[in-house]
C-alpha positions in Angstrom: 22.1 -24.2 -20.4 20.9 -21.4 -17.3 21.4 -17.9 -17.6 22.6 -16.6 -13.7 19.8 -13.8 -13.0 21.4 -10.3 -12.4 19.9 -8.2 -9.7 20.7 -5.1 -11.9 19.3 -5.9 -14.9 16.4 -6.1 -13.6 14.0 -2.8 -12.9 14.0 -1.4 -9.5 12.1 0.8 -6.8 14.0 3.2 -5.3 10.9 4.4 -3.4 7.0 4.6 -3.0 5.4 7.6 -1.8 1.7 8.0 -0.5 1.4 11.4 0.6 -2.2 13.6 0.7 -2.7 16.5 -0.8 -1.0 18.7 1.4 2.5 16.8 0.6 2.3 15.0 3.8 3.3 11.3 4.3 0.4 8.9 4.5 2.5 5.5 3.6 6.1 5.8 2.2 8.6 2.7 1.7 12.0 3.4 0.9 14.6 1.0 -0.7 17.9 2.5 -1.3 20.0 4.2 1.0 20.5 7.3 -1.5 18.1 9.2 1.0 20.2 8.9 4.1 18.4 10.4 6.9 14.7 11.2 7.5 14.9 14.9 7.0 16.7 14.1 3.7 13.5 11.8 2.9 11.2 14.6 3.8 13.4 17.0 1.7 12.6 15.0 -1.2 8.8 14.2 -0.9 8.7 17.8 -0.5 9.9 18.6 -3.8 8.1 15.8 -5.7 4.9 16.6 -4.1 5.7 20.6 -4.9 6.6 19.7 -8.8 3.7 17.9 -9.3 0.8 19.2 -7.4 -0.4 21.1 -9.8 -0.1 19.1 -12.6 -3.7 16.8 -13.6 -2.8 13.1 -13.3 -6.0 11.6 -12.6 -7.1 9.9 -15.1 -3.3 8.7 -16.5 0.0 8.0 -14.8 2.2 10.9 -15.9 6.2 10.5 -15.8 8.9 13.1 -15.1 12.6 13.2 -14.9 13.3 14.8 -11.3 17.3 14.6 -9.3 18.4 12.0 -11.8 15.0 9.3 -11.2 12.6 8.9 -13.3 9.1 9.8 -10.9 5.8 8.0 -12.1 3.1 9.4 -10.6 -1.0 9.3 -10.1 -3.4 11.0 -7.8 -6.7 9.8 -6.8 -9.0 11.9 -4.9 -6.5 13.6 -2.3 -4.0 11.2 -1.8 -0.7 11.0 -4.8 1.0 8.4 -5.1 4.8 8.0 -6.4 7.2 5.5 -7.8 10.3 6.4 -8.0 13.5 4.6 -9.8 17.2 5.1 -11.3 17.2 7.3 -14.2 17.9 3.9 -16.3 15.1 2.4 -15.3 12.2 1.3 -17.7 9.5 3.7 -17.3 6.8 0.8 -18.3 7.8 -0.8 -15.5 7.3 1.9 -13.3 4.3 2.5 -14.2 3.3 -0.9 -14.0 4.3 -1.2 -10.2 2.3 2.4 -10.2 -0.7 0.5 -11.6 -1.2 -2.3 -10.1 -0.4 -0.1 -6.8 -3.5 1.6 -7.7 -5.7 -0.7 -8.5 -5.4 -3.0 -5.5 -5.6 0.0 -2.9 -8.9 0.9 -5.2 -9.7 -2.7 -4.9 -9.0 -3.1 -0.9 -10.5 0.2 0.0 -13.8 -0.1 -1.7 -13.5 2.5 -4.3 -12.7 4.9 -1.1 -10.0 5.9 -2.4 -9.2 9.0 0.0 -6.5 10.4 3.1 -9.0 9.0 6.2 -9.3 5.7 4.4 -5.8 4.8 3.7 -5.1 6.1 7.3 -7.9 4.1 8.8 -5.9 0.9 6.8 -2.2 2.2 6.8 -1.6 -1.8 7.7 -2.9 -2.4 4.3 -0.9 0.4 2.5 1.9 -1.5 4.0 1.3 -5.0 3.2 0.4 -4.0 -0.7 3.7 -2.2 -1.0 5.5 -5.2 0.4 3.8 -7.8 -2.1 4.7 -5.6 -4.8 8.4 -4.9 -3.6 10.6 -6.9 -2.3 14.0 -5.0 -1.1 13.5 -2.9 -4.3 12.9 -5.6 -6.7 9.4 -5.9 -8.2 7.2 -8.9 -7.1 4.1 -8.4 -8.4 2.3 -6.1 -10.4 -1.3 -7.0 -10.6 -3.5 -5.0 -8.9 -6.0 -8.3 -8.3 -3.3 -10.3 -7.1 -1.5 -8.1 -4.4 -5.6 -7.0 -3.0 -6.1 -11.1 -2.8 -2.9 -11.2 -1.2 -3.2 -8.6 1.3 -7.0 -9.4 1.7 -5.5 -13.0 3.0 -3.4 -11.7 5.0 -5.4 -9.3 6.9 -8.2 -12.0 7.8 -5.8 -14.1 8.6 -4.7 -10.8 11.1 -8.3 -10.3 11.9 -9.7 -14.2 11.9 -12.9 -12.9 10.4 -15.3 -15.7 10.7 -16.1 -17.2 7.4 -19.7 -15.8 7.6 -19.0 -12.4 7.7 -16.5 -13.2 4.5 -17.4 -12.5 0.7 -17.3 -15.3 -1.9 -14.3 -14.7 -3.2 -12.2 -13.9 -0.1 -13.9 -17.1 1.7 -12.7 -19.4 -1.4 -9.3 -17.4 -0.9 -9.2 -18.4 2.7 -10.0 -21.8 1.6 -7.9 -22.0 -0.9 -4.7 -20.6 1.5 -5.5 -23.4 4.1 -5.7 -26.0 1.5 -2.4 -24.8 0.2 -0.9 -24.9 3.8 -2.2 -28.9 4.0 -0.8 -29.6 0.8 2.5 -28.6 1.7 2.5 -29.8 4.8 
């Protein structure tokens, strides 16, 4: 007997924020309409930043309750990563999303995780978010898998010749082409 999946039984994400060291947006995505206007979103981002910017969250993720939400956050160089869920959400699930995001971004930016690199690769930042979360539901938390999928999307968009790809990128591209040909 199969039990029907319920959306409310799965952990959901309200938003993911990537802010710089001054609290300005680098990349943000909201999955609920709890903050209906851009002004409300900016106010929330500013409040979260002001509450956390003096905390040293560089080695491990930190967790706090903020305005009836659980916020899990981590800082890497001059970037501040935040994942927000409701007050009933599982902190470990939110932390797994944060870890997957930071791992994927670190891999994609080749360890040079800073504001300038993130802005130059903004398309990859949003692709990461799209690979991790869909309409607030968590899809993937493994940083290697996320980075691999984003790299494949990025290569398809750019169309880099096979000779300019790393071995892992070339294998991923070949695997993707084989999968497509088998599914046709």
